[in-house]
N, C-alpha and C positions, 0 to 999 in steps of 0.2 A: 087388606094390606097391613103388614106389621110395621110399626113405627120404631124408628131409631133416632139418635141424635143427628144423623145425616139425612133424615127425611126432611122435606121442605116444610117451611112454615105453613104453606097452603095445605100440604098433606095432613099436618097436625090439626089445623083448624077444621078441615072437612071430614075428619075421621069421627065416627060415632062415639068412640071412647076418648081419643086424644083431644078432640075439639072442646068438650066440656072441661077437661082438666086444664088445658091451656087458657081457656076463657076465664076460669076461676082464678088462675094465677094472675092474669092481667087485671082482674077486678080488684085484687088486693092492692095494686098500685094505682087504682083509679083509672085504668085504661080499658079499652074495648078491643075486640078483634079488628075493627076498622083501622085502628092505629098501626096495625102490622101490614096493611094492604100493600105498601110498596115493597115489602120484604117477602112476599108469598113465594117467590122463586128461590129464596135462599135456604140453605140447610139451617135447621134450628140451631145447631151448634155454632154457626157463624154469628148469631146474635150476641154470643158471649164476647167475641172480639170487638164488635162494633158498638156495643152498648155503653162503653165507658164505665162499667161497674154496675149499671142499672139491672143487668141480667147476668148475674154471676154464674160461674160454673156449678156452684152448689145448687142453684135453682134449676139448672138443666138436669142435673142428676136426680133431683127430687121429682121433676116432671116425668122423666123416664121411669123412675121407680114406681110412681103412681100408676102409670100406664101398664107396666108389667104386672102390677098387683091386680089391676082391674081386668086385664085381658091376658091371663097367663098362657093359655093355649095358643093364642095368636102370636104372642111374643116368642114362644118356644118354636113355633113354625118358622117365624122370621129368622131366628138364630140358625136353624138348620138350613134354611135357604141361603142365608148369607155365607155359611160355611161352604156351600156348594157353588157359590158364585152366581146365585139366582135370586129373583124376587120371590116373595111368598107365593105368588101364583105360578111358579115354575118357569117363568120366562128368564132369559139371560139378564143379569143385572145391568142397568144402564151405567155407562162409564162416566157420563157427564164431561165437563171441560176440565182438563188438567194442563197445567203449565208444562210446556215442552221446551227445554233449553236447546239453543242452537250453538253447539260448541264452536268457539273461535270466531263468532260473528263480529266481536269488537276487539279481537286480538290486535295489539299494537296501537290502539286508539285511546285518546283521552276524551272523556265525556264528563261535562259538568252537569250536575243534577241539583236543583234547588228544592227545598222542602223535603230533603232526603231523610229526615229523622222519623217520619211517620207517613202513613197513608200511601197515596199514589207515588209520592217521591221516593219513599223507602222501597217500594216494590220495584220501581224503575232502577234505582241504584243497585239493588240486589241482583236484578236480572242482568244488567249490563256487566257487572263484575263477574258473575257466574258464566257469562259468555265471553270472558277474557279481557274485558276493558279495564282501563285505569280510570277510576271514578273519583272526581272531586265532589264530595258529598257536602252540600252546604245547607245549613239550617240555623235557627236561633240557639238551640240547646246543644252545648258541647257534650253533655252527659248522654243525651239520647243518641247523638251521632256516634259516640264511642260504643254504645250498645249495639248499634247497627254493624259497625266494623267488627266488633268482637264476635258477633253472632254468625258472621260469614267465614266459615272455615273450609279448608280444602279447596281454595280457589285455584284455577289453572295458573300455570306459570305466566308471570307478567301482569296478572290481574291484581288489583288492589283497591281498597277504599281509603281515601285520604279525607278525613273529616276536617271541615273548616267552619267554625261557628261564626255567624255574623248575620246582620240585618240587611237584606238586599235593598231596602229602601235608603240605606246610607252609602254614599259613594265610597267612603274609605273602606267599608267592609266589602263592597263589590271589588275594589282594587285588590284586596287581600285574597279573595276567592280566585280572581284572575291570575294573580301572581303564583298561587299554589298550583294552578293548572300548567303554567309555563307558556311559552310563546305559541305553541300549537294546540288548539282545541279542535278536535274533529267534530264534536257534536255538543249541543247544549239543550238541556231539557228545563224549560222554565215552568216548574211545577208549583212552587210556593204560592200560596194565596190565602186570603182570609175572607170570612163571610160577613155580611151585614145583619141587621136586626129586622129585615123585611120592611123597613120604613119607607113611606112615600116621600115625595120631594118636599112637602110642606112640613114634615116632622123630622127629617134627617138632621142630625147635629153636625156642626162643622168638624168636630173631632172625628166622628165616625167616617164622614165623607172623605176627609183628608187621609186618614189612616188606610182605608180600603183602596183608594186610588194610588197611594204611595207604594203599597205592597204589590197589589195586583197588576197595576199598569207601569208605574215608574220603575219598580224592581225588575220587571220583565224587560223594559227598555234598557235599563242600565247594564244588565248582564249581557244582553245582546250587543250593545255598543262596545262593551269591553272585549268580546271575543271576535267580533267581525274583522278587525284589522288583520289578525293572524290568519283568519280564513281567507281573506282577500289575497294575502301573500301566498298562501298555499293553493289558491284557486280551487278550493273545495271546502265544504262544511255543511252541516245540517243543524237547523234550529227547530225545535218543537216547542210551541207555546201551549199551555193548558188554558183554554178558554172555558166555556161552560155552555150548558143549555141556555143559561141566562145571557149568553152572547148571541143567541139566535132568536130569542123571544122576550117579551116583557113581563111574563107571568111566572117566572121561576124564582125570583128573588126581589129584594128591595132595590131602590133606585141607585144606591152606591155600587153594590155588587154588579147589578145589571149594566150600569154605565161603564164600569171598569172592564167587564168582559166583552162588551161590544167594542170597546177601544182596543182590547187585545186582538180581536178579529181584524180590526183596521190596521194595527201594527204589523200583524202577520202578512196581510195582503200587500201592504206597502213594501215591506222588506223583500217579499217574494219577487216583486217587480224590480226593485232597485238592484238586486244582486243576481238576477236570473242569468245574466251573461258572464258572471264571475264564478260560477260553480257552487254558489251558496243557495241552498234550498231552505225555505221557511214554510212550515206547515203548522196547523193547530189541531188539537183534539178538543171537542166540546162534549165533556161527559154529562150524563144525566144524573140519576141517583147513584151514588157510590157509597159503599159502607166504609167510610174512613173516619167517622166520628169528628169531622171538622166542627169546632165550636161555633155555635150560633149565639151571639151576644144579646139575648133577649128577644122578645116578640113585640114589635111596634104596635101601638094601640090601634092605629088606623090601617096601616098597610098589611099587617099579618092576616087579619080576617078576610081582607080582600083577596089575598093570594091563596088562602087555604083551599077553596074549592078547585082551583086549577091544579093543585098538587096531587089530586087524586088521579090525574092522568098518567102519573109515573107508572110505567109498565113493570118496573122491578128495580132492584138495586144490584149493582155490579160490585164485585170485590176489587180491591186495589190491584191485585195481580192481573185481572182481566183488562183493566185500563193500561197496565204496564205492557201487556202484549201488543197493544196498538201503538203505544208511544215508542217502544223499543224498535218496532218495525220502521217507524218514521225516522228514528235516529240512525238507523242502519243504512248501508248503501243499497239495500234491497228496495228502498223507496225511490229509486232512481228517477222515475218519471212523475213524481208528485212535487208540486211547488205551488204554494198559495192555497192549498186545499184546507178546508175546515171540515174535519171528519166528525160527524155527530155520533160519537161512541156512547149512545144513550139507550140501547136496547129497543129502539123504535119509538121513543117518546116523541121525537120531532115529527114523526109521521102521523101522529094522532090528530 
């Protein structure tokens, strides 16, 4: 099988030529193939986007060049097969998953998306806008939000991205976000969140605990509280909270992140019950491993080694766009009979 940048990490590692090349590259940075275990199902080129500069495009080019030099005949056969739309073995090339926009799904609707400057939030904001929605895109960085808005061209009539920079843990910023949306908010995606340092309860600092809970839990509550009155008046609305695999188990993160995401699950279920007879549906998505590059502020001395063996159970990493597909479904009216659901969008991790 010929290798390309679109071949999966697993294909590269298992290949008799590509495996040693990639292994040697990892060794230069003090890493081993085991460190890529959660990414085996991702295309190698996707590591560039998720690595935060640790795996630059130049390194990818160098790996491909080394492979082509070491296996020129196989690479040439792969080129010919690709041109014919087939694999090197003559089978039809696998299409894989590709985002498919549903035109007009959010036409005439206003959707608030937090964490919209990067990762899952950016993917959600982008997809809603491309499906016709008016998106209030909230995040800390005005510059990054402007980049998101500038990068979305050719939107359908009525669709737009309205950037609002602010901290969702601050009530005055929440009020500015809500004011930008106007009286009617059709849907809210509470995506913004921050990670902890994998610390156990005896070593977590007050500062980290308070910051994680303020953003992950209080921010989610504050945005929901701000938009629900308008939804009650309209007798209709959808709220989607981003929980986590850490909201379903105790082995996915440190005590602060785990507690915050379990609380988000509780917030989701409470809201689902409270507003069920008023046309407002509240659901949550619990992602597993996602290639978003969310910063991890260090590795706690006690907690991190305890959690590390459990993290090998991650079956793979999803791309932000794959999570956005689930979230935008829940934000849409197509999720009509879902309320209080906690969807484990984790590739099967929770089934292990």
